[in-house]
MIGU-188600 format. One record per residue (C-alpha): y, z, x; residue in one letter. Coordinates in nm, 2 decimals. Example, Ala and Ser with C-alpha at 12.3 -4.5 7.8 and 13.67 -1.06 7.14 Angstrom:
BEGIN
+--------+--------+--------+------+
|     yy |     zz |     xx | type |
+--------+--------+--------+------+
|  -0.45 |   0.78 |   1.23 |    A |
|  -0.11 |   0.71 |   1.37 |    S |
+--------+--------+--------+------+
% end
This chain:
BEGIN
+--------+--------+--------+------+
|     yy |     zz |     xx | type |
+--------+--------+--------+------+
| -12.09 |   1.71 |  -5.14 |    M |
| -12.36 |   1.74 |  -5.35 |    T |
| -12.70 |   1.82 |  -5.12 |    T |
| -12.85 |   1.46 |  -5.22 |    Q |
| -12.64 |   1.32 |  -4.99 |    Q |
| -12.64 |   1.57 |  -4.76 |    T |
| -13.00 |   1.52 |  -4.71 |    I |
| -12.99 |   1.15 |  -4.69 |    S |
| -12.72 |   1.09 |  -4.45 |    E |
| -12.84 |   1.26 |  -4.08 |    E |
| -12.53 |   1.35 |  -3.86 |    P |
| -12.40 |   1.04 |  -3.66 |    R |
| -12.33 |   1.03 |  -3.26 |    A |
| -12.02 |   0.87 |  -3.13 |    R |
| -11.97 |   0.67 |  -2.80 |    E |
| -11.75 |   0.88 |  -2.56 |    Y |
| -11.55 |   0.79 |  -2.22 |    E |
| -11.42 |   1.11 |  -2.05 |    T |
| -11.21 |   1.07 |  -1.71 |    I |
| -11.14 |   1.37 |  -1.46 |    Y |
| -10.93 |   1.37 |  -1.22 |    I |
| -11.01 |   1.64 |  -0.91 |    L |
| -10.82 |   1.79 |  -0.67 |    R |
| -10.80 |   1.59 |  -0.31 |    P |
| -10.92 |   1.87 |  -0.14 |    T |
| -11.25 |   1.91 |  -0.30 |    V |
| -11.57 |   1.99 |  -0.08 |    D |
| -11.83 |   1.71 |  -0.17 |    P |
| -12.03 |   1.96 |  -0.21 |    D |
| -11.88 |   2.14 |  -0.52 |    E |
| -11.81 |   1.79 |  -0.72 |    A |
| -12.16 |   1.78 |  -0.66 |    D |
| -12.14 |   2.08 |  -0.88 |    R |
| -11.93 |   2.01 |  -1.12 |    I |
| -12.09 |   1.70 |  -1.19 |    A |
| -12.40 |   1.84 |  -1.29 |    A |
| -12.26 |   2.10 |  -1.47 |    R |
| -12.10 |   1.82 |  -1.69 |    L |
| -12.48 |   1.68 |  -1.70 |    R |
| -12.61 |   1.99 |  -1.78 |    E |
| -12.35 |   2.05 |  -2.10 |    V |
| -12.42 |   1.72 |  -2.21 |    I |
| -12.78 |   1.66 |  -2.20 |    T |
| -12.80 |   2.08 |  -2.33 |    G |
| -12.68 |   1.95 |  -2.70 |    L |
| -12.87 |   1.66 |  -2.76 |    G |
| -12.69 |   1.38 |  -2.57 |    A |
| -12.72 |   1.13 |  -2.34 |    K |
| -12.50 |   1.02 |  -2.06 |    I |
| -12.49 |   0.59 |  -2.02 |    L |
| -12.28 |   0.58 |  -1.68 |    R |
| -12.11 |   0.82 |  -1.42 |    V |
| -11.89 |   0.59 |  -1.19 |    D |
| -11.73 |   0.80 |  -0.84 |    N |
| -11.44 |   0.57 |  -0.82 |    W |
| -11.36 |   0.77 |  -0.52 |    G |
| -11.00 |   0.93 |  -0.41 |    R |
| -10.68 |   0.73 |  -0.55 |    R |
| -10.31 |   0.76 |  -0.55 |    K |
| -10.19 |   0.88 |  -0.79 |    L |
|  -9.87 |   0.77 |  -1.03 |    A |
|  -9.71 |   1.08 |  -1.13 |    Y |
|  -9.74 |   1.39 |  -0.81 |    T |
|  -9.95 |   1.65 |  -1.04 |    I |
|  -9.91 |   2.01 |  -0.83 |    G |
|  -9.77 |   1.86 |  -0.52 |    K |
| -10.06 |   1.59 |  -0.47 |    A |
| -10.01 |   1.24 |  -0.49 |    T |
| -10.40 |   1.16 |  -0.46 |    R |
| -10.68 |   1.31 |  -0.67 |    G |
| -11.06 |   1.21 |  -0.66 |    V |
| -11.17 |   0.99 |  -0.99 |    F |
| -11.48 |   1.02 |  -1.18 |    V |
| -11.61 |   0.80 |  -1.47 |    Y |
| -11.83 |   0.94 |  -1.81 |    M |
| -11.96 |   0.76 |  -2.05 |    R |
| -12.22 |   0.93 |  -2.29 |    Y |
| -12.33 |   0.92 |  -2.68 |    V |
| -12.39 |   1.27 |  -2.89 |    G |
| -12.21 |   1.49 |  -3.11 |    L |
| -11.88 |   1.53 |  -3.21 |    N |
| -11.91 |   1.93 |  -3.01 |    N |
| -12.02 |   1.72 |  -2.74 |    V |
| -11.64 |   1.65 |  -2.64 |    V |
| -11.55 |   2.01 |  -2.74 |    A |
| -11.78 |   2.11 |  -2.45 |    E |
| -11.70 |   1.94 |  -2.20 |    V |
| -11.35 |   1.96 |  -2.23 |    E |
| -11.37 |   2.36 |  -2.22 |    R |
| -11.62 |   2.32 |  -1.93 |    N |
| -11.32 |   2.12 |  -1.72 |    L |
| -11.05 |   2.31 |  -1.79 |    R |
| -11.28 |   2.63 |  -1.66 |    L |
| -11.31 |   2.47 |  -1.31 |    I |
| -11.04 |   2.46 |  -1.05 |    D |
| -11.05 |   2.17 |  -0.90 |    D |
| -10.98 |   1.99 |  -1.20 |    V |
| -10.68 |   1.84 |  -1.23 |    M |
| -10.64 |   1.67 |  -1.59 |    R |
| -10.90 |   1.54 |  -1.76 |    H |
| -10.94 |   1.27 |  -2.08 |    Q |
| -11.15 |   1.17 |  -2.34 |    T |
| -11.21 |   0.84 |  -2.55 |    V |
| -11.36 |   0.79 |  -2.85 |    L |
| -11.49 |   0.39 |  -2.79 |    V |
| -11.76 |   0.37 |  -3.07 |    K |
| -11.85 |   0.59 |  -3.38 |    G |
| -12.11 |   0.64 |  -3.60 |    K |
| -12.37 |   0.52 |  -3.37 |    V |
| -12.76 |   0.67 |  -3.26 |    R |
| -12.81 |   0.87 |  -2.97 |    V |
| -13.18 |   0.69 |  -3.00 |    E |
| -13.01 |   0.32 |  -2.97 |    D |
| -12.89 |   0.33 |  -2.68 |    Y |
| -13.13 |   0.24 |  -2.32 |    E |
| -13.04 |   0.46 |  -1.98 |    V |
| -13.10 |   0.28 |  -1.69 |    D |
| -13.13 |   0.57 |  -1.37 |    P |
| -12.93 |   0.38 |  -1.15 |    A |
| -12.59 |   0.42 |  -1.39 |    D |
| -12.59 |   0.81 |  -1.41 |    V |
| -12.66 |   0.90 |  -1.06 |    Q |
| -12.35 |   1.08 |  -0.94 |    F |
| -12.22 |   0.88 |  -0.59 |    R |
| -12.17 |   1.18 |  -0.32 |    R |
| -11.82 |   1.23 |  -0.19 |    L |
| -11.74 |   1.12 |   0.12 |    E |
| -11.56 |   1.39 |   0.34 |    Q |
| -11.15 |   1.30 |   0.31 |    A |
| -11.03 |   1.23 |   0.61 |    L |
| -10.80 |   1.44 |   0.82 |    P |
| -10.53 |   1.21 |   0.77 |    E |
| -10.59 |   1.16 |   0.40 |    E |
| -10.62 |   1.56 |   0.32 |    A |
| -10.32 |   1.59 |   0.42 |    E |
| -10.01 |   1.53 |   0.20 |    E |
|  -9.69 |   1.39 |   0.36 |    P |
|  -9.42 |   1.60 |   0.29 |    E |
|  -9.07 |   1.52 |   0.05 |    L |
|  -8.91 |   1.39 |   0.37 |    A |
|  -9.16 |   1.15 |   0.48 |    Q |
|  -9.23 |   1.02 |   0.13 |    R |
|  -8.82 |   0.94 |   0.10 |    L |
|  -8.85 |   0.77 |   0.49 |    G |
|  -8.62 |   1.06 |   0.59 |    L |
|  -8.81 |   1.12 |   0.84 |    V |
|  -8.80 |   0.91 |   1.18 |    D |
|  -9.22 |   0.73 |   1.23 |    R |
|  -9.41 |   0.79 |   1.56 |    P |
|  -9.37 |   0.41 |   1.74 |    R |
|  -9.70 |   0.20 |   1.74 |    P |
|  -9.82 |   0.21 |   2.05 |    E |
|  -9.72 |   0.01 |   2.33 |    G |
|  -9.52 |  -0.19 |   2.14 |    G |
|  -9.14 |  -0.19 |   2.18 |    E |
|  -9.05 |  -0.27 |   1.78 |    R |
|  -9.03 |  -0.01 |   1.52 |    D |
|  -9.25 |  -0.03 |   1.25 |    P |
|  -8.97 |  -0.17 |   1.02 |    V |
|  -9.01 |  -0.51 |   1.03 |    E |
|  -8.63 |  -0.69 |   1.13 |    G |
|  -8.49 |  -0.32 |   1.30 |    Y |
|  -8.50 |  -0.24 |   1.73 |    D |
|  -8.42 |   0.14 |   1.73 |    A |
|  -8.19 |   0.07 |   2.07 |    E |
|  -8.02 |  -0.31 |   1.89 |    E |
|  -8.01 |  -0.16 |   1.53 |    G |
|  -7.99 |  -0.38 |   1.25 |    L |
|  -7.92 |  -0.72 |   1.29 |    D |
|  -7.68 |  -0.81 |   0.97 |    D |
|  -7.55 |  -0.47 |   0.85 |    V |
|  -7.32 |  -0.46 |   0.56 |    T |
|  -6.95 |  -0.23 |   0.59 |    S |
|  -6.90 |  -0.04 |   0.37 |    V |
|  -6.56 |  -0.11 |   0.21 |    D |
|  -6.34 |   0.24 |   0.32 |    E |
|  -6.07 |   0.06 |   0.02 |    D |
|  -6.25 |   0.12 |  -0.29 |    A |
|  -6.22 |   0.30 |  -0.51 |    E |
|  -6.45 |   0.61 |  -0.62 |    D |
|  -6.59 |   0.48 |  -1.01 |    V |
|  -6.64 |   0.84 |  -1.14 |    P |
+--------+--------+--------+------+
% end
């Protein structure tokens, strides 16, 4: 690379999306502190935040450390490639962050070309978890091995077609003469 090429080429920024998942038991104040910390990291490196969305508590596709739910937060920003390394470093250091992922949306853009609506970058405060949401169901409850409580005033079990006193209507019998398949 010649010196003339380096002078004429200014560093180009890129547009990124980062989604991070917080523990379902995270305190709303702690979620605010995490969002503020990431905002400081991004703006401190000369990048610009384009959008912040708090998607709230959602069911996870798979269990992460005994948790079946998490708080999802989406961030879209534009900056040089060093901003991603610093954002991900900070996310790894925060104990309440279970997972995070950053994706490149557009390459070779200019930060100055982006106009930001202040409403798009405000972090919507996380609502306090309801007691039944904060408590993760036990494995036996998730598998249906534990008896479910009867609904208030109802005589029928929550499972449709099942009456605890009468049993199931169409019960198939097991063929005792069938051979076991190894």
